[in-house]
Structure formats: structure tokens, C-alpha cells
C-alpha positions in Angstrom: 167.7 188.6 118.6 167.6 185.9 115.9 168.6 182.1 116.5 171.6 181.3 115.7 172.8 178.0 113.9 175.3 176.2 114.6 176.3 173.0 112.4 179.2 170.8 114.4 182.2 169.5 113.0 180.5 166.2 112.9 180.2 164.4 109.6 177.4 161.7 108.3 178.6 158.9 106.7 176.6 156.3 104.6 177.3 152.2 106.2 178.2 150.2 103.0 175.6 147.9 104.9 172.1 150.2 104.4 172.3 149.4 100.6 172.1 145.7 100.6 171.4 143.5 99.0 173.4 146.1 96.5 176.9 145.8 97.1 180.1 148.1 97.9 180.2 150.3 94.9 176.7 150.9 94.5 177.0 152.7 98.3 179.9 154.7 97.1 178.1 155.8 94.3 174.9 156.7 96.1 176.7 158.5 98.9 178.2 160.1 96.0 175.1 161.5 94.6 173.2 162.4 97.9 175.9 164.0 99.3 177.1 162.0 102.4 180.5 163.0 103.5 181.7 159.8 103.0 181.2 156.1 103.5 181.5 153.7 106.2 182.6 150.4 105.3 180.9 147.0 106.3 183.9 144.4 105.9 181.3 141.4 105.1 180.8 138.6 102.4 181.0 141.3 99.8 184.2 140.3 98.2 184.7 143.8 97.1 184.3 145.1 100.8 187.5 143.0 102.0 189.4 144.1 99.1 191.1 147.3 100.1 192.9 147.5 96.7 189.3 148.2 95.4 188.3 150.5 98.2 190.6 152.6 97.5 189.7 152.9 93.9 186.4 153.4 94.6 187.4 156.1 96.7 189.1 158.2 94.5 186.9 157.6 91.2 183.7 158.6 93.3 185.7 161.3 95.5 184.4 159.9 98.5 185.9 159.1 101.6 186.4 156.3 103.9 185.6 157.6 107.5 185.5 154.4 109.2 186.1 150.5 108.5 183.5 147.8 110.6 185.6 145.0 111.2 184.0 142.0 110.3 182.4 140.5 114.1 179.0 139.5 112.8 178.2 135.4 113.2 178.0 135.3 109.1 181.4 137.2 108.3 183.5 134.7 111.6 185.3 133.6 108.5 186.1 137.2 106.6 189.4 137.8 106.7 190.8 134.5 108.6 189.2 132.9 111.5 191.6 135.0 114.3 189.7 138.1 115.7 192.9 139.6 116.5 194.1 139.3 113.1 190.9 140.7 112.0 191.1 144.0 114.1 195.2 144.2 112.8 193.6 144.1 109.4 191.1 146.3 110.0 193.7 148.8 111.2 196.3 148.8 108.8 192.9 149.0 106.1 191.8 152.7 108.4 195.5 153.7 108.2 196.1 153.0 104.9 192.6 154.8 103.9 192.6 157.6 105.9 189.9 156.6 108.1 189.8 157.3 112.0 188.1 154.9 113.5 187.1 151.2 113.5 184.5 149.6 114.8 184.2 146.2 117.0 181.7 144.6 118.6 182.7 143.1 121.9 183.7 139.3 121.9 181.1 136.4 121.3 181.5 134.4 124.9 182.8 131.5 123.2 185.8 133.2 121.8 187.4 132.9 125.7 190.9 133.4 124.5 189.7 136.8 122.6 187.5 137.8 125.0 189.6 137.2 128.4 192.3 139.5 126.7 189.9 142.3 124.9 190.4 145.0 126.7 194.3 144.9 127.5 194.3 144.1 123.0 192.5 146.9 122.6 194.9 148.8 124.7 198.0 147.5 123.1 196.5 148.4 119.9 196.1 152.0 121.0 200.0 152.3 121.7 200.1 151.6 117.9 197.8 153.5 116.1 196.1 157.0 116.1 193.0 154.9 114.9 190.0 154.7 117.6 188.5 151.5 118.1 185.1 152.0 118.7 183.7 149.2 121.1 179.8 149.2 119.9 176.5 148.6 122.4 175.2 145.1 121.5 172.0 143.4 123.0 171.1 140.5 124.8 168.8 137.7 122.9 165.8 136.3 124.2 164.9 132.3 124.1 162.0 130.8 125.6 161.3 134.1 127.7 164.9 134.5 129.0 168.0 136.8 127.9 170.9 134.9 126.6 173.7 137.0 126.2 176.3 135.6 124.0 179.1 138.7 124.3 181.9 139.2 127.0 182.6 140.8 128.8 179.2 142.4 127.8 177.1 143.5 125.3 176.8 146.7 127.2 180.1 148.9 127.2 179.3 151.7 129.6 180.9 149.7 132.6 184.2 148.8 130.7 187.3 150.8 130.2 186.8 151.5 126.4 188.1 154.5 125.6 186.1 154.8 122.6 182.7 153.7 122.0 180.2 153.5 119.1 176.3 153.9 120.4 173.8 152.5 117.7 170.1 153.4 118.4 168.6 150.5 116.9 170.5 147.9 119.5 169.2 150.0 121.6 165.7 149.1 120.8 166.3 145.9 120.8 168.2 145.8 124.3 165.1 148.3 126.3 167.7 150.5 127.1 167.6 154.3 127.7 169.8 155.8 124.7 170.3 159.0 126.3 171.1 157.7 129.7 173.9 155.5 127.9 175.0 158.9 126.2 175.2 160.1 129.5 176.9 157.6 130.9 179.7 157.2 127.9 180.3 160.9 127.8 183.5 161.5 126.0 184.0 158.0 125.2 181.6 158.4 122.6 183.3 158.8 119.2 180.7 157.4 117.1 176.9 156.9 116.3 175.0 154.6 114.2 172.0 156.4 113.3 169.1 153.7 113.4 165.7 153.6 114.5 163.6 150.6 116.1 160.6 150.2 117.9 162.0 147.0 120.2 158.5 145.4 120.9 160.5 142.0 119.5 164.1 140.3 119.5 164.6 141.7 115.7 167.4 144.4 115.0 165.4 146.4 112.8 167.7 149.6 112.0 164.8 151.2 110.6 165.0 155.1 109.1 165.7 157.4 111.7 162.1 159.1 113.0 160.1 155.4 112.1 160.9 154.1 115.1 160.3 155.1 119.1 164.0 156.0 119.8 165.5 159.4 120.5 167.2 159.9 117.4 166.5 163.5 117.4 167.3 164.2 120.4 170.4 162.4 120.5 171.6 164.2 117.4 170.6 167.3 119.2 172.5 166.4 122.2 175.6 165.3 120.3 175.6 168.7 118.3 175.5 171.1 121.5 178.1 169.2 123.2 180.3 170.1 120.2 180.7 166.2 119.1 183.2 165.9 116.7 183.1 162.3 115.9 181.3 160.2 113.1 177.1 159.8 112.7 177.0 157.0 110.1 173.5 155.8 108.9 173.4 152.6 108.9 169.7 151.2 107.8 168.0 148.6 106.6 166.3 148.7 103.3 166.8 145.5 102.2 162.9 145.3 101.8 162.5 148.4 99.9 160.2 147.6 96.7 162.7 149.5 94.1 165.9 151.0 94.0 164.2 154.2 93.9 162.7 153.4 97.1 166.0 152.6 98.6 167.4 156.1 97.3 164.3 157.5 99.0 165.2 155.9 102.5 169.1 156.9 102.2 167.9 160.3 101.5 165.5 160.7 104.1 167.9 159.2 106.8 170.8 162.1 105.6 167.8 164.8 105.6 167.4 163.8 109.0 170.7 164.1 110.6 171.4 167.4 109.1 168.3 168.8 110.4 168.4 167.8 113.9 172.6 167.9 113.9 171.7 172.0 113.0 171.4 173.1 116.7 169.5 176.2 117.6 171.3 178.2 120.1 
């Protein structure tokens, strides 16, 4: 009997961060051209990424839906959408609701955000009661300084042992932290709602975000596991193309990442 190819309901989105140093409008254009199911907006320094009116017009113009919002949680985006971390999450929630996105990706608090960190789990619980949008807490990684691990996040860089109903698994971050990505996925179980598809070698403290298949992370196995388990969350290509020699090379990388995801999400049964 011939194998049956089963393609899961999981959609594949392009992170707008994947086109940097090009900008958010370029991500919509390339997502439409290459056949992505939608985009994840990385809210960052690009003013367009912060402007929901403009994002809505871009989505309508290119007929590319916004499937997720990545809240501005990075060190370099501490002033984007204001300084209050809770206000940022509320604004991300409102943006997701308006744009029809199912998920807001959020990093754990920095240790120096003491009030925010102390109330993080309970605060997310309160927000869950007010919206159908999922707040998916992302796995991060410790930093290494003079041979020692320094953890800048509270309660932890690892969401596994915390009461987060929804999580994001980033395969470049598992490379940096030296985590077993498959084991982490197993422990997260049904709480795994969002996948940042990227690769890494993990030989330095650098967060590489390589094209899947170019590092040593189990990108193919992860996609096949999710497909076999009936995963219905999002798969988001979040790679670093800033060193691409040309726009053509960047587009080739984005096309390769999409093809990789489509291939390995098609589970043979």
C-alpha cells in the first residue's frame, strides 16, 4: 500500500525580521511572492512595524495575513511602544485582535525589570482571561561572560518549568543554550503553540538564526514530529539574512527556508 502524504493545518509565516536590513513592507512583498501563508510582525525600530494602520494596509494590499505579533522585548527595543512592559503587551494584544493574528510572542522579563518579572506569570494569566490571543513565551538562552553563564532573564530563560499555557520554541536559541530541542518540545507538550524555525551551530554564544538545515539543530525532525502530532500552531521562519551578498541571495534563502518547512511538515504515514 502506498504511503499517504498528510499535510497538517499548521501555517508557515515569514518573520519580518528575516528580511533585515530590508523593511517591513519588503517582508509583505516577499511573503506574497514566495507563497508564505502570512507574516509575523517583529515590532522593532522600523517605524512601519510599530504602525498598525500601515500594517493593516500592507496586509490588504499584498493579500498576506498577519498571523502573529512579536512584542518589542529586545534590549534594542526597550523604548518602542513606551517603557512600560505591560503596556507593550496590551498594545500587542490590541494589534493582534485588530489584525486577526492568533499569537503574541513574548520574551521572559529581564532581571532588572523586577516588578514586571515578579508579576509576569499572574499578569499573563489575567490577560488570558480578557482575550483569545495566545501569549506564547519564548525560550531564550544564558549569556557567557569570562567562562561563566549569566542569566539576564527572570524567572528563567527556559519556559519548561513555569506555568505558561502557551510557549514559543526557537531552534536557534536551543543551539545557543545547548538544549536538547526535541526533549524541550516533549516537556512542553501541548503548551508548544509556536515555532521559530531557524538553525544554529551552538559553538559560540552567538544567536545565529541560520537557514534550517545549515546548522546542527533537529529542524527536520521537529517539523516531522509536529506534523505527526497534528500540530495546529504556527511555524515562523525567523532567519538572519543581513549578510546576504544581494537581494537575490536573500530571496533564495527565504525560498529555501519555506521549501524546507513544507517538505518536512508533509508527514508520510
